[in-house]
N, C-alpha and C positions, 0 to 999 in steps of 0.2 A: 297384349292380347285384346283385341276389340270384340265386344260381344253386343249384338244389336239390342238385346232386351235387358241391358244392365239395370236401368232404373226400375223397370217392372219387376224384375227378379228380386232386387234388393227390397223394394217397398212391400212386396207380397211376403217375403220371408220375415221381415221385421214385424209386420202386422200379425202374421201367424204366431210368431214367438210371443208377442205380448198377450195374445188371446189364449194360447195353449201351453205356455211354458210350465215346466215342472216346478212345484213349490219346494225349493231346496234351501237349506239354511244359509248357504253362502250367497244366495240371490236376494237376501234381505239386508244387504250391507253394501256399501261402496268403500269400505275400509281396505286399503291395498294390502295390509298385513293379513287380514282374514281371507281375502281372495287368494293371496299367495299360498297360505296354508292349504286351502281347498284344492288349488290346482296341483300342488305337490302330492297331496293324498290321492287325487283322482288319476294320477299317472298309473296306467296298467292295473287299475282297481275299479271294481264296479261301484256305481253310485250308491246302491243300497248298503254296501259294505262300509262305505266311507262315512255316511251320515252320523252314526253313533260315535265313531272315532273323532270326527270333526267337533262335535258338540262337547265331548269330554276334554279334548285337547285344548279348546279355547276357554273352557272353564278353568283349566289348570294354568294355561298360559294366555291370558286375555290380551296381551300386547307384546310388542317387540322386546321390551326390556325384561319381561318375565321369562321369555324363552331364551334370550341371548346367553344367559349364564346359568341355565338349568343344569343340574348334575346329570352326567351322561346315562348312568344306569336308570335313573328315574325317567329320563326322557325316552330311552329305549323301551322301558316298561310301559309307558303310555302308548307307544307305537306297536307294542307286542301283538302279533297276529296279523298285522296289516301288510307285512312283507316288504321287500326291497328297502332294507333298513338304511342303506346309504342315503336315501331320500331325506330322512329326518336329520341325519348328521350334516348333510349339505345345507338343509334348511336352517339349522341352527348357526352354521358358519356364516351363511349369507345374512341372516338376521343380525348376528353380532357385528358384522361389517357395517350394516346400516346404522346400528346404534353408535358405533365408534367413529365412523367416517362421515356419516350424513346426518348426525344429530337426531337419530331416530325418525328420520323422514324418508320413506321409501322413494327412491328416485322416480321421476315421472317422465324419463326419456329412455329410449331403447339402449343407447350407448352405455349409460351408467348401470342400468338395470341388468344388462346382459353380462356385466363383469362380475356380478355377485355369484357366489358358489351355488351351483345347482339350478341356475336359471338359464334355460336354453331359449331359442327363438319363440317356441310356442308359449311357454310360461310368461315370457316377457310381453308378448302380444296380448295374452289374456288379461294380465294385470293392467296394462296400459289402456286397453279398450274398455274393460269393465269398470275399473276403479277411477281412471282418469278421463274416460270418454274420448280417447284419442283413436283416430282411424288407423290402427296398426293390425297387421295380419297375425292370426294365431292358427297355424296349420298343424293338425294332427291326422291320424289315420281316418277318423270319421270325416273330416273336412275333405281330405283327398278323395275319399270314396264318393262323396256327394258331388264334388266339382268335376271329377273324372267323367261322371255320367251327364251332368248338366252341360259341360263344355265339350264332351266327347274327346277327352284327353286319353290317348292310348299309350302314354309312356309308362314304363315299369315303376310303380310307386315304391318298390323295395330298394331302388337305387337312390342313394342320398342326393345325387344331383337333381333328381326329379322334383324334389320339394321346392326348389327355386321357382319352377313353373307355377306351382300352386300358390306360392307366396305372392307372386306377381299377379296372379288371377284375383286373389282376395283383395289386394291393393287396388285393383281396377274396379272391382264390384262393390266394395264395402260402402255401407251407408254412412255418409260423412256426419250426419246429425246424430245417429244412434249406433255407433260402431260396436258397442258392447252387446246390444240386442242382435245385431247382425251376426257377430261371431258366435254368440251363444245359440242363435237360431240355427246356424249351420251344424253346431254340435248336437243339438236336440234332433234336428232333422236326420242326421246320420244315426243317432242312437235309437230313434223310435220309428222312423218311416223308411229312410233310404238305407236299409240294413244290408249286411253283406250278402245274404241270400234271401230270395223272395221279397224284394222291396215292395212296400205297400204303395205303389204308384198312384192308385186311384184316390188315396187320401192325401197325396202330396200337394202342398199349397203352391208349388212352383213347377208342376209338371208341364204346364203350357210352354215353359221356357227351357225345358230339359231336352237336349238334343238326342240323348240315348233313348228317352221315352218315345220321341217322335220316330226314331228309327226302329223301335221295338226290341232293343237289345240291352237294357240296363243290367241284366244279370251277367253280361259278359265283361262288365267293367267293375272295378278297376283291374288293370293287368298287374299281377304281382308274382314275381318269380318265387320259387320255393326256398324256404330257409335251409341252411346247412343241417346235416344230420345231428340229432341230439346225442350228446355224450351220456353214457350210463356208468355210474360208479356204485360199487357194492360195499356196504359197511356192516360190520358187527358193532352194535352200540352196547356198551356195558353199563348196567345199573349196579355199580359196585358199592356194597353196603359194608360198613365197618362194625366193630364190636359194640359201638355205642348207638347203632341204628341210624347213622348218618350216611349220606350218599356223596360219592365223589363227583365233583363238578369242575369244569375248567372254563376259562374265559377265552373266546376266540381272539385271533390277532386283531389289531386295530385297523387293519386294511383288508380289503377283499370281501369275499362272500360272507354275509352274516357277521360282519366285523363287530367285535366287542360284545356279542351275545354269549350267554352262558349255555353250556351243553354237558350232557353225559359223554364220557370218553368214546370216541369213534375210532375204530381200527379198520382200515381198508382191507378187503378180502378178495380172494378169487373163488371160483366155483368149488375148488377142492378143499378149501380151508374149513376146518371145524371150529366150534366155539373154543375148544381146548387149544388149537393152534394159535388162534388170535389172542387168547387170554394170556399166552406166554409173552406176546408183544406188550400187552397191557401191564404185566408184572414188570417187565424190563423198562418200559418207557415212563411208568409212573412210580417206580420204586415201591411196589406193593408185593405182598405175598398172598397168593390165591389159596383160600381155604376150601371153597367148593364152588361149583358152577352148575346151574340147571341147564341141561343140554337142549331142552325144548324152548324155543323162543317165547318170551313174554308177549311179544308183538312183532309182526312183520308187515311192512307197508312200503309204499313208494311215495316220494315227495318230488314233485315236478317243478323245476325252476324254468326260466325262459330259455336257458341254454343247456341244461343238463338235468338228469334224473338221478336222485339218490334212491337206491334199493337197500332198505334197512331191515336187519334182523336185530332184535333187542333181547339181551340176555341178563338175567339176574345172577350176580356172583357175590360171594362173601370174601372179604379180604381182612388180613390182620397184619401185625408188625408194620403199621402204617408209617411211612417216612416220606411223604410226598415232598419232593424238592423242586418240582416244576413251578415256574412263576405263574401266578394267577390260577392256582389249582388248590382245592381244599375240600373238606367234608362239611356238608350242611344238612340240617334237618329239613323235613318236608316243608315246615312253616317258613324256614329261611329261604328255601328254594322258590317258594311261591312269590317272594318279594323281588326276585331277580328277573331281568329280561331274558326271555328264551324264545327261540324261533318256533314256528308251527310244528316241525317234526319232533322237537323236544317236548313241546306242550302235549302232543299226542301220547308220549311215553309217560309224562307226569300225570296226566289224567287217569291212565290205567293204574299207576301206583297209588293214587289217592283213593 
């Protein structure tokens, strides 16, 4: 892809970035491990949310070796509330591989870096350009939005094959001397100025070189087909309390959604199910005897994932004759529960209990 204003676009973007860049903790280092941590945390998560997690995480795990063999419950507890927990499990797996295979030196080439668990093309490019000053593309949604407008690219960005067009565009445009500033400049431009709706074109440092601005239609780009319909699942969640005042918890499977996180028992329900219907399932599946159940929910709420919605009604029940035989299931005091890693929906329930 040949672009007549390549040099002007790149130099203006880099100059703007150095003058206006956001003061973020991961921008005060060129340590590839710390940049790797920040990029993983920033996936599908707001910058303001990430900052305190990033600072706490690196205080606990300041280097590759400290993270590589951290205990999983402790690690998930550090990530608690940040969501997308597979990110931190993959991060630890990748870090452990660097420690064992690369003598604790993060690879400085895309080939080896991309083989590490959890590192895709974007994260690899971000680490290589920011930590190692290598002119490598780092294309995410922000970058595709910016360049679809600058270069008037009308391909559907929701299609995986389209990303290749943008990767080639960045490779063509990237500032060879300061690739890290170029890539971060594109990210900042997309986050602050070239926003999804109502882009602030008059504040844009590269509007002179933006073809969509010249044509007067930046709002019409990028072209993105709609996602598939979100699946909805309804659950009754049971806060089951025994005669000693402890609560029943179980650990989720080691694979899949919210893997290895702790939770109050959840029973899927339909619209006709009452708390008593589903509590019978609780008795059977968890080898419990129900003493009483409060039929009004303690809490009702929805939790939205990227691909589905949990609709949750939470009930307090009392149980006796406890003989839980399920693996990774037990009764815990509130103090003990607070030390275990739990997902945001479970934290909502725990906060009401406290």
